[in-house]
C-alpha positions in Angstrom: 132.4 78.8 116.9 130.9 80.4 120.0 127.2 80.6 120.7 127.0 84.4 120.0 128.6 83.9 116.5 126.1 81.1 115.8 123.2 83.3 116.7 124.6 86.1 114.5 125.0 83.8 111.5 121.4 82.6 111.8 120.0 86.1 112.3 121.9 87.5 109.3 119.9 85.2 107.0 116.6 87.0 107.9 116.6 89.9 110.3 114.1 92.1 108.6 110.7 92.2 110.2 108.3 93.4 107.6 105.2 95.2 108.6 103.1 93.7 105.7 103.7 90.1 106.7 101.1 88.0 108.4 100.9 89.0 112.1 99.3 87.2 114.9 97.0 89.2 117.3 99.0 89.5 120.5 97.1 89.5 123.8 99.1 89.8 127.0 97.4 88.7 130.2 98.9 90.0 133.5 98.0 90.9 137.1 99.2 93.0 140.0 99.4 90.0 142.3 99.3 86.2 142.2 96.2 84.1 142.9 93.7 86.3 141.0 93.0 83.8 138.2 95.3 85.3 135.5 96.4 81.9 134.1 92.9 80.6 134.1 91.8 83.6 132.1 94.6 82.9 129.6 93.7 79.3 129.1 90.0 79.7 129.0 90.2 82.5 126.5 92.4 80.3 124.3 89.7 77.6 124.5 87.0 80.0 123.5 89.0 81.4 120.6 89.5 77.8 119.4 85.8 77.1 119.6 85.4 80.0 117.2 87.9 78.6 114.7 91.0 80.6 115.7 94.4 79.0 116.0 96.0 79.9 119.3 99.4 79.6 121.0 99.9 80.4 124.6 103.4 81.7 125.7 103.9 81.1 129.4 106.1 84.0 130.3 105.7 83.3 134.1 109.3 82.2 134.2 110.3 79.6 136.7 106.7 78.5 137.5 104.5 75.9 135.8 101.0 77.0 136.4 99.8 76.4 132.9 101.3 72.9 132.8 99.5 72.1 136.1 96.2 73.4 134.9 96.2 71.4 131.6 97.9 68.4 133.1 100.9 68.3 130.7 104.7 68.5 131.1 106.6 70.2 128.2 109.8 68.5 127.0 111.5 71.8 126.0 111.1 75.4 126.8 112.2 78.9 125.7 115.6 78.4 127.3 116.2 75.4 125.0 115.4 77.7 122.0 117.8 80.5 123.0 120.6 78.6 124.7 120.6 75.1 123.3 119.6 75.5 119.6 116.3 73.8 119.7 113.9 74.6 116.8 110.7 76.5 117.4 108.6 73.4 116.6 110.5 71.5 119.2 109.4 73.8 122.0 105.7 74.1 121.1 103.7 71.5 123.0 100.1 70.8 121.9 97.5 71.2 124.7 93.7 70.7 124.8 91.9 71.4 121.5 95.2 71.6 119.7 96.2 74.8 121.4 100.0 75.4 121.1 101.9 76.1 124.3 105.4 77.4 124.9 106.9 77.2 128.4 109.2 80.0 129.4 111.2 77.7 131.6 113.4 78.8 134.5 116.6 79.8 132.7 115.4 83.3 131.8 114.0 85.9 134.2 113.1 88.6 131.6 114.0 90.1 128.3 116.5 92.3 130.0 118.7 89.3 130.8 119.2 88.5 127.1 122.2 89.8 125.2 121.8 91.8 122.1 122.4 88.8 119.9 120.0 86.6 121.9 117.3 89.3 121.8 117.7 89.7 118.0 117.5 85.9 117.6 114.4 85.8 119.8 112.7 88.4 117.6 113.6 86.4 114.5 112.1 83.2 115.9 109.0 85.1 117.1 108.5 86.3 113.5 108.3 82.6 112.6 105.9 82.0 115.5 103.5 84.7 114.2 102.9 82.7 111.0 101.7 79.7 113.1 98.7 81.2 114.9 95.9 83.7 114.6 96.2 84.7 118.2 99.2 84.5 120.6 98.4 84.9 124.3 101.3 85.9 126.6 100.6 84.8 130.2 103.0 86.9 132.3 104.0 86.5 135.9 102.3 88.6 138.5 103.6 91.9 139.9 105.9 94.6 138.7 109.1 92.8 138.0 111.0 93.5 134.7 110.0 90.0 133.6 106.4 91.2 133.6 106.9 94.7 132.4 109.0 93.8 129.5 106.1 91.9 127.9 103.4 94.4 128.9 105.2 97.4 127.3 105.6 95.7 123.9 102.0 94.6 123.7 99.3 96.8 122.3 96.6 94.8 123.9 96.9 94.0 127.6 94.3 92.3 129.8 94.8 93.2 133.5 93.0 90.6 135.8 91.8 91.8 139.2 89.3 90.8 141.8 87.2 92.7 144.4 89.7 92.1 147.1 91.3 95.4 148.2 94.8 94.0 147.9 94.2 93.0 144.3 92.8 96.4 143.4 95.8 98.1 145.1 98.3 95.9 143.4 96.6 96.5 140.0 97.1 100.2 140.5 100.7 99.6 141.6 101.3 97.8 138.3 99.8 100.6 136.3 101.8 103.2 138.3 105.0 101.3 137.7 104.1 100.9 134.0 103.5 104.6 133.7 107.0 105.4 135.0 108.7 103.5 132.2 110.1 105.5 129.3 109.0 102.8 126.9 105.4 102.8 127.9 103.2 104.5 125.2 99.8 105.6 126.6 98.5 106.0 123.1 99.4 102.5 122.0 99.2 100.3 125.1 95.5 99.5 125.6 94.9 98.2 129.1 91.7 96.2 129.5 90.3 95.2 132.9 88.8 91.9 133.6 87.0 91.7 137.0 87.3 88.1 138.1 85.3 86.3 140.9 82.6 88.9 141.0 78.9 88.3 141.9 77.5 90.1 138.9 78.2 92.7 136.2 77.4 95.6 138.5 80.1 94.6 141.0 82.6 94.2 138.2 81.7 97.6 136.7 82.0 99.3 140.1 85.4 97.8 140.6 86.5 99.0 137.2 85.1 102.5 137.7 86.9 103.0 141.0 90.2 101.9 139.5 89.8 104.0 136.3 89.0 107.2 138.3 92.2 106.9 140.2 94.3 105.9 137.2 92.8 108.8 135.2 93.4 111.3 138.0 96.9 110.4 139.1 98.4 108.6 136.0 96.6 110.6 133.3 95.4 107.8 131.1 92.3 105.6 130.8 91.8 101.9 131.1 89.1 100.0 129.4 86.5 97.6 130.9 86.6 94.3 129.1 84.2 92.3 131.2 83.6 90.0 134.2 84.1 86.4 135.2 81.3 85.4 137.6 81.9 83.5 140.7 81.4 79.9 139.9 82.0 76.9 142.2 82.7 74.8 139.1 86.0 76.7 138.6 87.7 74.9 141.6 86.2 71.6 140.4 87.8 72.1 137.0 91.1 73.0 138.5 91.1 69.7 140.5 90.3 67.9 137.2 93.1 69.8 135.5 90.7 70.9 132.8 89.7 74.5 131.9 86.2 75.3 133.0 85.3 76.1 129.4 85.9 72.4 128.6 84.9 70.7 131.9 81.7 72.7 132.4 80.9 74.5 129.1 77.4 75.6 130.2 78.5 77.0 133.6 78.4 80.7 134.5 82.2 80.8 134.4 82.5 79.3 130.9 79.8 81.7 129.6 81.7 84.6 131.1 84.8 83.6 129.2 82.7 83.2 126.0 81.3 86.7 126.4 84.8 88.2 126.8 86.2 86.3 123.8 83.3 87.5 121.7 84.0 91.1 122.7 87.6 90.7 121.8 86.9 89.1 118.4 84.2 91.7 117.6 86.6 94.5 118.1 87.9 95.9 114.8 91.5 97.1 114.9 91.8 100.6 113.5 95.3 101.5 114.7 97.8 100.2 112.2 100.4 99.9 114.9 98.3 97.1 116.4 98.9 95.1 113.3 102.7 95.2 113.4 103.0 92.1 115.4 105.1 91.1 118.4 108.3 90.6 116.5 108.1 94.1 115.1 107.3 95.6 118.5 110.2 93.7 120.2 112.5 94.8 117.5 111.5 98.5 118.1 112.2 98.1 121.8 115.5 96.5 121.0 116.5 99.4 118.8 115.6 101.9 121.5 117.8 100.1 124.0 120.9 100.1 121.8 
């Protein structure tokens, strides 16, 4: 029996993604360029969510790289490729990180959802439905830039954190990502909520000014609004934590940087979801995208 038939047989047992089942909150973290602290935001938010009693799984969708492994000092035995191509179980590919945070490596065998066959994508949806019963929050750490590997995850997520810095190139690349996103037929301005995190800023005012400049241009030329989630203050302890291969929220919990992450996590957890679509879960949204592509 070939691999495709195996996948079809497994999926036939349970392909219905029900809207009333338990859904994880999906938060996708992305950036227009590399080196702006995107992965640090993902990991430290996960730590802060755990400190507030939430179960968290980080999905490293930065295919081919290993930034999260390096930052937490761990090497996964299996990755997403092993799930899709080699029949490993979901529990096999979830590695436990600091504070019992689950971590799934995207691996190097997949460059994006667009590379998957119809059977493989359906199977992935089925397994993600299982994943959503395992955590309160799933954080998707995408690659940087505007490749399909990044955009595929951004368009299926209702809640997207776009990390940028005061550097002109970072702001320009953030706008380029939003512009590319806006050109996609599957981007829904009413459902995809883009939230800006201003990283490496001196104070709140600098971060707010960065956001305002970007939002004015996005509103004028792309005809939608982005939200301001908060700032991460410049903190020399950040580089020290990286050397120690520990998130700053653990290595220096009383630092400015850690307190910045705490404030952002508080803001996210205080937000009450009113749009029922935001409760459908990642599996349901991926299935919707899959149906549109058929």
